[in-house]
C-alpha positions, 0 to 999 in steps of 0.5 A, a space after each residue: 500500500 505504501 509503495 502504491 501511494 509513493 508510485 501514485 504521488 510520483 506519477 502525479 508529480 510527473 503529470 502535474 510538473 509540466 502543467 505547472 511549468 507551462 503556466 510559468 512560461 513567459 512570452 514576449 514580443 518586440 517590433 525590431 524595425 521600430 527599434 532599428 529606426 530609433 537607434 542613433 547608429 542607424 542614422 550614421 550608417 544611413 549618412 555613410 550610405 548616402 555619401 557613397 550613393 552620391 559618389 557612385 551617382 556622380 560617377 554614373 553621371 560622368 559616364 552618361 555625359 560621355 555617352 551623350 557626347 559620343 552619341 551627339 558626335 555620331 549623330 552629327 557625323 553619321 551622314 559623312 561616315 563610311 559604312 565601316 566607320 559608322 558600324 564601328 561607332 555604333 558598336 562603340 556606342 553599344 559597348 559604352 551603353 553596356 558599360 553604363 548598365 554594368 556600372 549601374 548594376 554593380 553600384 546597386 549591388 555594392 550599395 546593398 552589400 555596404 548597407 548590410 555591412 553598416 547595419 549588421 553591427 546594429 542588428 547584433 547589438 539589438 539581438 544581444 540586448 533582446 537576449 539579455 532582457 529575455 534572460 533577465 526577465 525570464 522569457 522563454 520566447 521573444 517573437 518579432 512582430 515585424 517579421 510578419 510570421 506571427 499570426 496572433 499573439 495574446 495580451 499575455 505576451 509582453 512587449 519588451 521594447 521598453 526594456 530593450 530600449 532601456 538596456 540600450 540607453 535609448 
């Protein structure tokens, strides 16, 4: 009988244990894009990116001015050009136009890569602060409501943005 009561008690603890601990689980959520927008480092990264974009834009403008000059010279002289020279100039114009398009594509790719380089340390800082707040406040999950993957969250889920802002000194 004593053995049966012990077994019943242990079984009850094993069944009740997960139920009790499930009630202790804390869930939180945050809007990471909002947090990113208020980070002072983001403004500096944005200024750097804009300077680099302006520089690339100036270079592109030089290429386009040169192309327009070449095109204007061709148009003015095309009636006097021999067939072989006309074909040569047309090929030069097409090649130059291709160079401009390749430059545009490369510049856009460079800017995207640079943006990631500048933003990545800020994301890492945010992730670290979120992890620290989650550990300190006992959350087992923190969902990013900006990720559009959360279809529903209860009022029992706590917005941890104020705590992360405090952790980051914002």
